[in-house]
C-alpha positions as CSV (number, residue, x, y, z in Angstrom):
1,X,14.2,-8.0,0.5
2,X,18.0,-8.1,0.1
3,X,17.8,-10.9,-2.5
4,X,15.2,-9.1,-4.7
5,X,16.3,-5.5,-4.3
6,X,19.2,-4.0,-6.3
7,X,22.0,-2.5,-4.2
8,X,21.5,1.1,-5.4
9,X,17.8,0.8,-4.4
10,X,18.8,-0.5,-0.9
11,X,20.9,2.5,-0.5
12,X,18.0,4.8,-1.5
13,X,15.7,3.0,0.9
14,X,18.2,3.4,3.8
15,X,18.2,7.2,3.1
16,X,14.4,7.3,3.1
17,X,14.3,5.3,6.3
18,X,16.6,7.9,8.0
19,X,14.3,10.7,6.8
20,X,11.3,8.8,8.2
21,X,13.0,8.4,11.6
22,X,13.4,12.2,11.6
23,X,9.6,12.6,11.0
24,X,9.7,13.2,7.2
25,X,7.4,11.1,5.0
26,X,8.7,10.5,1.5
27,X,6.8,9.6,-1.6
28,X,9.0,8.8,-4.6
29,X,7.7,7.9,-8.1
30,X,9.8,6.1,-10.8
31,X,8.3,5.4,-14.2
32,X,8.9,2.0,-15.8
33,X,8.3,3.1,-19.4
34,X,8.8,-0.3,-21.0
35,X,6.3,-1.9,-18.6
36,X,3.8,1.0,-18.7
37,X,3.9,1.2,-14.9
38,X,5.0,3.5,-12.1
39,X,6.8,2.3,-9.0
40,X,5.8,4.4,-6.0
41,X,7.8,4.2,-2.8
42,X,6.2,5.5,0.4
43,X,8.5,5.6,3.5
44,X,7.3,7.0,6.8
45,X,6.9,6.2,10.5
46,X,4.5,3.3,10.8
47,X,1.2,3.6,12.4
48,X,-1.9,1.3,12.9
49,X,-3.9,1.2,9.7
50,X,-1.3,3.0,7.6
51,X,-1.3,0.5,4.7
52,X,-5.1,0.7,4.6
53,X,-5.0,4.5,4.3
54,X,-2.4,4.4,1.6
55,X,-4.4,1.8,-0.4
56,X,-7.5,4.0,0.1
57,X,-5.7,6.9,-1.6
58,X,-4.7,4.6,-4.5
59,X,-8.4,3.5,-4.8
60,X,-9.7,7.1,-4.6
61,X,-7.4,8.2,-7.5
62,X,-8.4,5.3,-9.8
63,X,-4.9,3.9,-9.9
64,X,-4.5,0.2,-10.7
65,X,-2.3,-2.0,-8.5
66,X,-0.1,-4.3,-10.3
67,X,2.1,-5.2,-7.3
68,X,2.7,-4.2,-3.7
69,X,5.6,-5.0,-1.4
70,X,4.8,-3.7,2.0
71,X,7.2,-4.1,5.0
72,X,7.8,-2.6,8.4
73,X,11.1,-2.4,10.3
74,X,10.7,-3.7,13.9
75,X,12.7,-1.1,15.9
76,X,11.8,1.3,18.7
77,X,10.2,3.6,16.1
78,X,8.9,1.3,13.3
79,X,9.3,2.6,9.8
80,X,7.0,1.5,6.9
81,X,8.6,1.0,3.5
82,X,5.9,0.3,0.9
83,X,6.6,-0.1,-2.8
84,X,3.5,0.0,-5.1
85,X,3.6,-0.8,-8.8
86,X,0.7,1.3,-10.2
87,X,-0.7,2.5,-13.5
88,X,-3.4,4.9,-14.6
89,X,-5.5,3.8,-17.6
90,X,-2.9,1.2,-18.5
91,X,-0.1,3.8,-18.6
92,X,2.5,5.2,-16.2
93,X,0.9,7.7,-13.8
94,X,0.9,11.2,-15.4
95,X,3.1,13.7,-13.6
96,X,0.2,15.9,-12.4
97,X,-1.6,12.8,-11.1
98,X,1.6,11.6,-9.4
99,X,2.0,14.9,-7.7
100,X,-1.7,14.8,-6.5
101,X,-1.2,11.3,-5.2
102,X,2.0,12.3,-3.3
103,X,0.1,15.3,-1.8
104,X,-2.9,13.2,-0.8
105,X,-0.7,10.5,0.7
106,X,1.3,13.1,2.8
107,X,-1.9,14.7,3.9
108,X,-3.4,11.4,5.0
109,X,-0.1,10.4,6.8
110,X,0.0,13.7,8.6
111,X,-3.6,13.4,9.7
112,X,-4.6,16.6,7.8
113,X,-7.2,14.7,5.8
114,X,-8.8,11.4,6.5
115,X,-8.8,8.6,3.9
116,X,-12.6,8.7,4.1
117,X,-12.6,12.4,3.0
118,X,-10.2,11.6,0.1
119,X,-12.4,8.7,-1.0
120,X,-15.6,10.6,-0.8
121,X,-14.2,13.6,-2.6
122,X,-13.5,11.2,-5.5
123,X,-17.0,9.7,-5.4
124,X,-16.0,6.4,-3.7
125,X,-17.8,4.7,-0.9
126,X,-15.2,4.3,1.9
127,X,-17.3,1.8,3.8
128,X,-18.1,-0.6,0.8
129,X,-17.4,-4.2,1.7
130,X,-15.7,-6.8,-0.6
131,X,-18.5,-9.0,-1.8
132,X,-17.0,-11.8,-3.8
133,X,-13.7,-13.5,-2.8
134,X,-12.1,-16.7,-1.5
135,X,-9.6,-16.9,1.2
136,X,-7.4,-19.2,3.2
137,X,-5.7,-18.5,6.6
138,X,-2.5,-20.1,7.6
139,X,-2.0,-19.8,11.4
140,X,1.5,-18.9,12.7
141,X,3.3,-15.9,13.9
142,X,2.6,-14.0,11.8
143,X,-0.5,-15.6,10.4
144,X,-0.9,-15.5,6.6
145,X,-4.2,-14.5,5.0
146,X,-4.3,-15.4,1.3
147,X,-7.1,-13.7,-0.7
148,X,-8.3,-14.1,-4.2
149,X,-11.0,-11.9,-5.9
150,X,-12.0,-10.7,-9.3
151,X,-9.7,-8.0,-10.7
152,X,-11.0,-4.5,-10.0
153,X,-10.0,-1.5,-7.9
154,X,-10.5,-1.3,-4.2
155,X,-10.0,-5.0,-3.1
156,X,-6.7,-4.3,-1.4
157,X,-8.1,-1.3,0.4
158,X,-11.2,-3.1,1.6
159,X,-9.3,-6.1,3.0
160,X,-6.7,-3.9,4.7
161,X,-9.4,-1.7,6.2
162,X,-11.2,-4.9,7.5
163,X,-7.9,-6.1,9.1
164,X,-7.2,-2.7,10.7
165,X,-10.8,-2.5,12.0
166,X,-10.1,-5.8,13.9
167,X,-7.0,-4.2,15.5
168,X,-4.7,-6.6,13.7
169,X,-1.3,-5.5,12.4
170,X,-0.2,-6.0,8.9
171,X,3.5,-7.0,9.1
172,X,4.0,-7.4,5.4
173,X,1.8,-7.8,2.3
174,X,2.2,-8.8,-1.4
175,X,-0.6,-7.9,-3.7
176,X,-0.7,-8.5,-7.4
177,X,-2.8,-9.9,-10.3
178,X,-2.4,-13.5,-11.5
179,X,-4.4,-15.4,-14.1
180,X,-7.1,-12.7,-14.3
181,X,-7.6,-12.6,-10.5
182,X,-6.5,-10.1,-7.8
183,X,-4.4,-11.9,-5.2
184,X,-3.0,-11.0,-1.9
185,X,-0.8,-12.6,0.8
186,X,-1.2,-10.5,4.0
187,X,1.0,-11.3,7.0
188,X,-0.8,-10.4,10.1
189,X,-0.4,-10.4,13.9
190,X,-3.0,-9.8,16.6
191,X,-3.1,-6.6,18.7
192,X,0.2,-5.9,20.4
């Protein structure tokens, strides 16, 4: 994290973490105009299945994931700091869509809406399974699940949901697209 994150962004993340410890969830959007992407930072208290719910909102709103760096601090009150690189129809997320995304994320984090409700309200099947993929598991603490699938929306949500259903914890994750394939490296631990 420290090697790949500019100092000014580290300072911002520290501020967001302090807000999260105070119970305030933050969703920040930063357009990368030259790259036609939007970086979205979500910082809040961590909870079981949180990453899966965030990925469900992304899937519901038809946003494309170009990258994901998810991490959790290991303290008395763990804080999730997840940075998503997203686009909508190959462009940065329009302002109104970014605001709708932020509202939906905060509603899901607060428990005011379920991710299943958000998905169904956007005509997505929240229970659909990932059908075609390859994977490799590297045991350890944490274990690393490497996944490859055809590009398309929903893969990251479906795998994170499956992991959460087993009661496993996602400690960190990296998701991206490489050589025409969706790839993920998901660092997981068992219950507790």
